[in-house]
C-alpha positions as CSV (number, residue, x, y, z in Angstrom):
1,M,-24.7,19.1,-59.7
2,K,-24.1,21.7,-56.7
3,L,-20.9,21.3,-55.2
4,I,-20.0,21.3,-51.6
5,Q,-23.3,21.5,-50.3
6,K,-22.1,20.9,-46.7
7,A,-19.1,22.5,-44.9
8,D,-18.9,25.2,-48.0
9,P,-16.2,27.0,-46.7
10,R,-17.5,30.4,-48.3
11,E,-20.5,29.9,-46.1
12,I,-19.5,28.9,-42.3
13,E,-17.2,30.2,-39.7
14,S,-16.2,26.9,-38.0
15,I,-15.6,23.1,-39.0
16,E,-15.9,20.5,-36.3
17,L,-14.6,16.7,-37.3
18,G,-15.9,13.9,-35.4
19,K,-19.6,14.6,-35.8
20,D,-20.2,14.4,-39.3
21,K,-19.0,11.3,-42.0
22,Y,-19.1,13.7,-45.1
23,I,-17.2,16.9,-43.1
24,D,-14.8,14.4,-41.8
25,Y,-14.0,12.9,-45.6
26,L,-13.8,16.4,-47.1
27,Y,-11.6,17.8,-44.4
28,G,-9.6,14.7,-43.5
29,C,-6.6,16.7,-44.5
30,M,-6.7,18.7,-41.3
31,R,-6.4,15.2,-39.8
32,I,-2.4,15.1,-40.6
33,N,0.4,15.6,-38.5
34,N,3.1,16.3,-41.2
35,P,6.6,16.1,-40.1
36,K,7.8,17.5,-42.8
37,G,5.2,20.5,-42.8
38,Q,1.9,21.6,-40.8
39,K,2.1,19.5,-37.5
40,F,-1.1,18.4,-36.1
41,E,-3.6,20.6,-33.7
42,T,-6.6,19.8,-32.3
43,E,-7.7,23.4,-32.9
44,R,-6.4,26.1,-35.2
45,E,-7.5,28.7,-37.3
46,V,-7.1,28.5,-41.2
47,E,-7.8,30.9,-44.1
48,I,-9.3,27.5,-46.6
49,V,-10.0,30.1,-49.3
50,F,-6.8,31.6,-50.4
51,R,-6.7,35.5,-50.0
52,S,-10.1,35.5,-48.7
53,Q,-9.1,37.2,-45.6
54,K,-11.9,35.0,-43.6
55,K,-10.1,32.6,-41.4
56,I,-12.0,29.4,-40.1
57,K,-12.0,27.9,-36.7
58,I,-11.1,23.8,-37.1
59,T,-11.3,21.5,-34.5
60,V,-10.1,17.8,-34.5
61,P,-10.3,15.6,-31.6
62,A,-7.0,14.3,-30.9
63,E,-7.7,10.8,-31.5
64,M,-8.4,11.2,-35.3
65,K,-5.0,12.1,-35.4
66,V,-3.2,10.9,-38.8
67,D,0.7,10.5,-38.8
68,L,2.4,10.6,-41.8
69,P,6.0,9.0,-42.0
70,D,9.1,10.9,-41.3
71,N,11.9,8.8,-43.0
72,T,10.2,9.0,-46.4
73,K,7.5,10.2,-48.6
74,V,4.0,9.3,-48.0
75,V,3.8,8.5,-51.9
76,N,6.5,5.3,-50.9
77,T,3.5,4.1,-48.1
78,D,0.8,1.8,-48.3
79,M,-0.9,4.4,-47.2
80,F,-1.2,6.4,-50.1
81,S,-3.6,5.6,-53.5
82,L,-4.2,7.0,-56.7
83,E,-7.8,6.5,-57.8
84,A,-10.5,7.6,-60.4
85,I,-12.0,10.7,-59.6
86,G,-15.4,9.2,-58.4
87,N,-17.0,11.1,-55.7
88,N,-14.1,13.4,-55.0
89,R,-15.6,16.5,-57.3
90,D,-16.1,18.6,-54.3
91,S,-12.4,18.1,-53.1
92,M,-11.0,18.9,-56.5
93,H,-13.5,22.3,-56.0
94,L,-12.1,22.8,-52.3
95,L,-8.7,22.1,-53.7
96,T,-9.2,25.0,-56.3
97,M,-10.5,27.4,-53.3
98,R,-7.6,26.7,-51.1
99,A,-5.0,27.4,-54.2
100,G,-7.2,30.6,-54.9
101,W,-8.4,29.5,-58.3
102,N,-11.4,31.2,-60.5
103,Q,-13.4,27.9,-61.1
104,N,-17.1,27.5,-60.0
105,E,-19.4,24.6,-59.7
106,R,-20.0,24.3,-63.5
107,D,-16.3,24.6,-64.8
108,I,-15.6,21.6,-62.0
109,N,-18.2,19.0,-63.3
110,R,-17.5,20.3,-67.3
111,I,-13.3,19.4,-66.5
112,I,-14.2,16.2,-65.1
113,D,-16.9,15.3,-67.5
114,F,-14.7,15.6,-70.4
115,D,-13.3,12.1,-69.5
116,V,-13.9,10.8,-66.3
117,N,-11.2,8.0,-66.3
118,G,-8.6,10.8,-66.8
119,N,-9.6,12.6,-63.2
120,F,-7.6,11.3,-60.7
121,A,-8.3,11.3,-56.6
122,A,-4.8,10.8,-54.4
123,K,-5.8,9.4,-51.1
124,L,-4.4,8.3,-47.6
125,K,-6.1,5.0,-46.4
126,G,-5.5,3.0,-43.5
127,K,-7.4,1.8,-40.3
128,G,-9.9,4.3,-39.3
129,F,-9.4,7.0,-42.2
130,D,-9.8,7.7,-45.6
131,I,-8.7,11.1,-46.8
132,P,-8.5,12.7,-50.2
133,V,-5.4,14.7,-50.6
134,G,-5.1,15.7,-54.1
135,T,-6.6,15.7,-57.6
136,A,-5.6,15.6,-61.2
137,T,-6.8,15.8,-64.4
138,V,-6.0,15.1,-68.3
139,A,-8.4,16.5,-70.6
140,P,-8.7,15.4,-73.8
141,L,-7.7,17.7,-76.7
142,G,-9.7,16.1,-79.8
143,K,-8.3,12.6,-80.8
144,N,-4.6,13.2,-80.7
145,N,-3.8,15.7,-77.7
146,T,-4.7,16.3,-73.8
147,W,-4.1,19.2,-71.3
148,I,-2.9,18.5,-68.1
149,G,-3.9,20.2,-65.0
150,M,-5.5,20.2,-61.8
151,I,-2.4,19.2,-60.3
152,L,-3.3,20.2,-56.2
153,V,-2.7,18.9,-53.1
154,H,-4.2,20.0,-49.5
155,P,-1.4,22.3,-48.2
156,E,-1.2,19.8,-45.1
157,L,0.1,17.1,-47.2
158,R,3.0,19.0,-49.2
159,R,6.4,17.8,-49.5
160,H,5.6,14.2,-49.8
161,G,6.0,13.8,-53.2
162,I,2.3,13.5,-54.1
163,A,2.1,16.4,-56.8
164,N,5.2,14.6,-58.6
165,Y,3.0,11.1,-58.2
166,M,0.0,12.5,-59.7
167,M,1.9,14.2,-62.9
168,Q,3.7,11.2,-63.7
169,A,0.2,9.4,-63.2
170,G,-1.0,11.8,-65.7
171,V,1.6,11.7,-68.4
172,K,1.4,8.1,-68.4
173,Y,-2.1,8.1,-69.0
174,A,-2.1,10.5,-71.7
175,I,0.7,8.4,-73.7
176,D,-1.4,5.3,-72.8
177,N,-4.2,6.6,-74.6
178,G,-2.2,7.5,-77.6
179,K,-1.6,11.3,-76.9
180,I,1.0,13.1,-78.6
181,I,1.1,16.4,-77.6
182,N,0.7,16.9,-74.0
183,G,0.7,20.6,-72.7
184,L,-0.4,22.2,-69.7
185,D,-0.4,25.6,-67.8
186,A,2.4,25.9,-65.0
187,T,1.7,28.0,-62.2
188,P,5.6,29.0,-60.3
189,M,4.7,26.4,-57.4
190,G,4.2,23.6,-60.2
191,N,7.1,24.4,-62.6
192,T,9.7,22.3,-60.9
193,V,7.2,19.2,-60.4
194,Y,6.7,19.2,-64.4
195,G,9.9,19.4,-65.3
196,A,10.7,16.4,-63.1
197,V,8.9,14.5,-65.8
198,G,10.3,15.9,-69.1
199,Y,8.4,19.3,-69.6
200,V,10.0,22.5,-70.6
201,D,9.3,26.2,-70.8
202,S,7.7,27.4,-73.9
203,Y,6.4,30.9,-73.3
204,R,5.0,33.0,-70.5
205,I,1.3,33.8,-69.9
206,W,-0.1,36.5,-67.3
207,R,-3.4,36.3,-65.6
208,S,-4.6,40.0,-65.3
209,V,-7.7,41.7,-63.8
210,F,-9.4,44.7,-65.3
211,P,-11.9,47.0,-65.0
212,L,-14.3,46.8,-67.8
213,A,-15.9,50.3,-67.5
214,Q,-12.7,51.4,-69.4
215,F,-14.4,50.4,-72.6
216,A,-17.6,51.7,-71.9
217,G,-17.5,54.6,-74.1
218,E,-15.5,53.2,-76.8
219,K,-16.9,52.2,-80.3
220,F,-16.5,49.0,-82.3
221,D,-17.5,47.8,-85.7
222,T,-20.7,46.5,-85.3
223,N,-21.4,45.6,-89.2
224,R,-18.3,43.0,-88.4
225,V,-18.7,42.1,-84.4
226,K,-21.8,40.1,-83.7
227,V,-22.8,38.1,-80.7
228,M,-21.9,34.1,-81.4
229,T,-24.7,31.8,-82.0
230,A,-24.9,28.1,-81.9
231,A,-25.6,27.9,-85.9
232,E,-22.0,29.0,-86.2
233,L,-20.2,27.2,-83.7
234,P,-18.8,24.8,-86.1
235,E,-17.2,27.4,-88.0
236,V,-15.9,28.9,-85.0
237,I,-14.5,25.9,-83.8
238,R,-12.8,25.1,-87.3
239,Y,-11.1,28.4,-86.9
240,D,-10.2,28.0,-83.3
241,A,-8.4,24.5,-84.5
242,S,-6.9,26.4,-87.2
243,C,-4.9,28.9,-84.6
244,F,-4.4,26.6,-81.6
245,I,-5.2,22.3,-81.3
246,E,-8.6,20.9,-82.3
247,R,-10.6,21.2,-79.4
248,E,-14.4,20.6,-80.6
249,E,-16.1,19.2,-77.6
250,I,-14.0,22.0,-75.2
251,M,-15.5,24.9,-77.4
252,Q,-18.8,23.9,-77.4
253,K,-18.8,23.6,-73.6
254,L,-17.2,27.2,-73.0
255,F,-19.6,28.6,-75.8
256,A,-22.4,27.2,-73.4
257,D,-21.1,28.6,-70.6
258,G,-20.8,31.8,-72.0
259,E,-24.4,32.7,-71.2
260,G,-24.7,34.6,-74.7
261,K,-21.3,37.0,-74.1
262,C,-19.4,35.5,-76.6
263,F,-18.5,37.3,-80.0
264,V,-17.4,36.6,-83.4
265,Y,-16.0,38.9,-86.0
266,R,-16.1,38.2,-89.8
267,G,-14.4,39.9,-92.6
268,D,-15.8,41.3,-95.6
269,N,-16.1,38.3,-97.2
270,G,-17.8,36.6,-94.5
271,D,-14.8,34.7,-93.0
272,I,-14.3,34.3,-89.3
273,Q,-11.4,36.2,-88.5
274,G,-11.4,36.5,-84.5
275,F,-13.6,35.4,-81.8
276,C,-13.9,35.9,-78.2
277,L,-15.4,33.6,-75.6
278,T,-16.5,34.8,-71.8
279,R,-17.9,33.0,-68.8
280,P,-18.6,33.2,-65.2
281,G,-16.1,32.3,-62.6
282,R,-16.2,31.9,-58.8
283,I,-14.1,35.0,-58.5
284,R,-15.1,37.3,-61.3
285,S,-15.5,37.1,-65.0
286,F,-12.9,35.4,-67.5
287,V,-12.4,36.4,-70.8
288,G,-11.1,33.7,-73.4
289,P,-10.0,32.1,-75.4
290,F,-9.6,35.0,-77.3
291,T,-7.8,34.7,-80.7
292,A,-7.9,37.4,-83.6
293,D,-5.8,38.0,-87.2
294,T,-5.1,41.6,-86.2
295,D,-4.4,44.1,-83.4
296,A,-7.4,45.8,-84.6
297,I,-9.8,42.8,-85.1
298,A,-8.8,41.9,-81.2
299,K,-9.7,45.3,-79.8
300,D,-12.9,45.6,-81.4
301,L,-13.9,41.8,-79.9
302,L,-12.6,42.9,-76.5
303,V,-14.8,46.2,-76.6
304,A,-17.8,44.3,-77.1
305,A,-16.8,41.7,-74.7
306,S,-16.4,44.3,-71.5
307,Q,-19.4,45.8,-73.0
308,S,-21.7,43.1,-72.5
309,L,-19.9,42.0,-69.3
310,H,-20.3,45.3,-68.1
311,K,-24.0,45.6,-69.0
312,G,-24.5,42.1,-67.0
313,G,-23.5,43.5,-63.7
314,A,-19.6,42.6,-63.7
315,Q,-17.1,45.4,-62.7
316,D,-13.9,43.4,-64.1
317,A,-13.0,40.6,-65.2
318,F,-9.6,38.1,-65.7
319,I,-7.9,37.9,-68.8
320,D,-4.6,35.5,-69.6
321,T,-2.0,36.9,-71.9
322,P,0.8,36.1,-73.4
323,E,3.8,38.2,-72.3
324,A,4.5,39.0,-76.3
325,K,1.2,41.4,-75.8
326,F,2.8,44.0,-73.0
327,A,5.3,46.5,-74.4
328,D,7.3,45.6,-71.5
329,P,7.3,41.8,-70.8
330,G,9.1,42.7,-67.4
331,V,11.4,40.2,-65.6
332,Y,10.8,36.6,-64.7
333,D,12.5,35.0,-61.9
334,K,12.0,31.9,-61.4
335,S,13.1,31.3,-57.8
336,V,10.3,33.9,-56.4
337,F,6.7,33.0,-56.4
338,D,5.3,36.8,-56.7
339,Q,7.5,38.2,-59.6
340,V,8.7,41.8,-58.9
341,K,8.9,43.5,-62.0
342,K,5.7,42.4,-63.5
343,P,4.5,43.4,-67.6
344,T,3.6,46.7,-68.6
345,G,1.8,48.1,-71.5
346,H,-0.8,45.9,-72.4
347,K,-1.3,46.5,-76.3
348,L,-5.2,46.7,-75.8
349,I,-6.2,47.4,-72.1
350,K,-4.7,50.2,-70.5
351,E,-6.0,49.5,-67.3
352,I,-4.7,46.2,-66.2
353,N,-3.0,44.4,-63.1
354,C,-0.9,41.7,-63.4
355,V,-1.6,38.9,-60.7
356,R,0.1,36.0,-61.4
357,D,2.0,33.9,-63.9
358,F,1.9,31.0,-65.5
359,T,4.5,28.9,-68.1
360,R,3.0,27.2,-70.8
361,M,5.1,23.9,-71.4
362,Y,5.0,20.8,-73.1
363,Q,6.9,17.7,-72.9
364,I,10.0,17.5,-74.4
365,A,12.6,14.5,-73.9
366,D,14.8,12.4,-76.3
367,Y,16.5,9.2,-75.0
368,K,19.3,11.1,-73.6
369,K,17.0,13.6,-71.5
370,A,14.7,10.4,-70.2
371,D,18.1,8.8,-69.4
372,F,18.8,11.9,-66.8
373,L,15.3,12.3,-65.5
374,V,15.1,8.4,-64.6
375,K,18.6,8.6,-62.8
376,D,17.6,12.1,-61.1
377,F,14.2,10.3,-60.0
378,I,16.0,7.3,-58.5
379,E,18.3,9.8,-56.9
380,K,15.8,12.4,-55.4
381,E,13.2,9.5,-54.4
382,K,16.0,7.5,-52.6
383,L,14.3,4.5,-54.1
384,D,16.1,1.5,-55.3
385,K,16.2,1.0,-59.6
386,N,14.4,-2.0,-59.5
387,S,11.6,-1.0,-57.3
388,K,7.7,-0.3,-58.8
389,R,7.7,3.2,-58.7
390,V,11.1,3.1,-60.8
391,K,9.9,0.8,-63.5
392,E,6.6,2.5,-63.9
393,F,8.3,6.1,-64.1
394,Q,11.2,4.4,-66.6
395,E,8.4,3.0,-68.7
396,T,6.2,6.4,-69.2
397,M,9.5,8.3,-69.5
398,Y,10.4,6.0,-72.4
399,K,7.2,6.0,-74.3
400,S,7.1,9.9,-74.1
401,V,9.9,10.1,-76.2
402,M,8.2,8.3,-79.3
403,N,6.3,11.9,-79.2
404,Y,9.8,14.0,-79.1
405,T,9.6,15.4,-82.8
406,E,6.1,16.1,-83.0
407,S,5.8,17.9,-79.6
408,L,9.1,20.0,-80.0
409,A,7.8,21.0,-83.6
410,Y,4.2,21.9,-82.6
411,M,5.8,23.8,-79.3
412,E,8.3,25.8,-81.6
413,Y,5.3,26.5,-84.1
414,E,3.0,27.8,-81.4
415,R,5.5,29.8,-80.1
416,N,6.9,31.6,-82.8
417,V,3.7,31.6,-85.0
418,L,0.4,30.8,-83.6
419,Q,1.1,32.5,-80.2
420,N,0.8,35.8,-82.4
421,K,-3.0,35.7,-82.3
422,F,-3.6,34.6,-78.8
423,W,-4.7,37.1,-76.7
424,G,-7.0,35.7,-74.0
425,I,-5.7,31.9,-73.4
426,T,-7.1,29.2,-71.6
427,G,-6.4,25.7,-71.1
428,P,-9.5,23.5,-70.9
429,E,-8.9,22.9,-66.9
430,K,-8.6,26.9,-66.3
431,G,-11.0,29.1,-65.2
């Protein structure tokens, strides 16, 4: 399935609403008059693809304007709804581009197809308008766990509680489906949203860009490092489950996307001691998941993968690395989006540029914390304690308490033990 066949922001110079139903639907966010943020304009230039340095002229007839309330958040009105993803794959893809993320068409379809019912589109509806404004996903990790992500909202709709609402819905979906450990990797912008539903910080991850040519002349153990085959994938999946969480379906799909540029390391007795997957991305190739028993094994795998990508024509790649893999982890300031003192001294890669940070988070809430979060929610949302939204939030938080022990134990085990093997991380929704 080719996404965004019309009005693809990478291919066009202007967008005019009022002439094509598909374009009106996909870019309906441009109709919004948001008193809390972006005001409506009949003409303006927008950098739709983040950091593309390309502005697209947007034209919207005045009669298409949709006003948001100025005295309450839109999620508290009849305008707002959250639906199954349905035919909104294009919206999810567009939102990733607006955020500057790396997903391509294959990533979007893979994410949604893991669990169609666990992917959502936030919409505004009323007389004369039906506008997709955000997306969210709950991706299954085996039978017992999930990974929540793709919490994305069009910039024109910010400060109306949409991300928070979608996050609550995602948590509720996971818990109602019997999931125990519900993790995510948060951007700085999303961190506070997730904290409002009981998520706590575990450790920091850095997305970095590194030139592949730096490994062109390096040697690696060709007797132990081999291109991964489909026949040995079940064994790799078992190894991966022992290092993280069981995610068989995700590993199968990521391996298929790797286009023959995935590698496995075997010790003297033939046992797997590490693996490195790669795959294409919208912006550049991606290295990960990438796990190894020792630093030396990790280096051999990285050299093999980098050389393979470089031979295939790629100049550089993304890798998401825990900050513990840097000699100097830098200084983290939650109050700023772009950290001033970033990590230095990556233990495997000499030439590397840290470009953005994530925080691995898990939902950890006991009854005392759940009580606090419910009260905080009522106060911040300015809702009656007997309202439907408060009752739904309260129900979700008290259900999540049942997972407290398992989630806390796993978070600490991952942070203190398993993380030592992680060199390139990927949540199933990331690209």
